[in-house]
N, C-alpha and C positions, 0 to 999 in steps of 0.2 A: 823626336823632341825629348829633351831631358830637362827636368826641373829639380834644382837642388836648393835647399834652405840650410844655411849655415847659422845655427843657433848662437854660436859664440860671438859672431859679429853682426847678427841680425840682418843677414844679406840673403837675398833671393836671386838666384841666377837661372835664367831660362835660356836654354840653347835650342833654337828652332831647327838648326841643322848643323852638322859638323862641317866646318870650313875654316880655313886660315883667316884670321882677323887682320884686315889691312888698315882699318881705321876705327877708332872709338870716338864717339861724339857724346857730349853731355846734353841730355834732354832737359835736365834741371840739375840742381846741386846734388841730388841723391839718386839720379837715374842715368845710366849710361847705355848707349846702343852700340853694338859691334857690327861692322859691315865687312863684307869680303871685298876682293879687288874689283868686282863688277858693280859694287854699290848696293848689293842685296843685304838686307838685315839678316844676321845669323844668330845674334844673342842679345839679351837684355839683362842688366844688373840693376837691382833695386836695393838701396841701403835703407835702413830703418823699416824693413819690410813688415814686421809684425803688425804695426799700425797702418802703414800705407797700403798694404796689399791684403789685409784681412786674412792672414795666414791660417788661423784656426778654422776658417770656413772655406777651404779650398775644395773644388770639385772639378772633375773633368768629364766631358761627355762627347762622344763621337756620334755625329749625325750621319746616317746613311744618305747617299746621294740619290 
């Protein structure tokens, strides 16, 4: 998984896995989901991310199975 924040455009891009994007769907006017040819989600883009995704308080935690 790759997470990138583009400060100049206030855009957050989360790539869940590397795959060719076959379709992009709008979740709302500021959120897009990318799907591969099998219909699996492979990425999400969030515009106006600073306020919508609470960028300053990001954390990641991996829980053991």
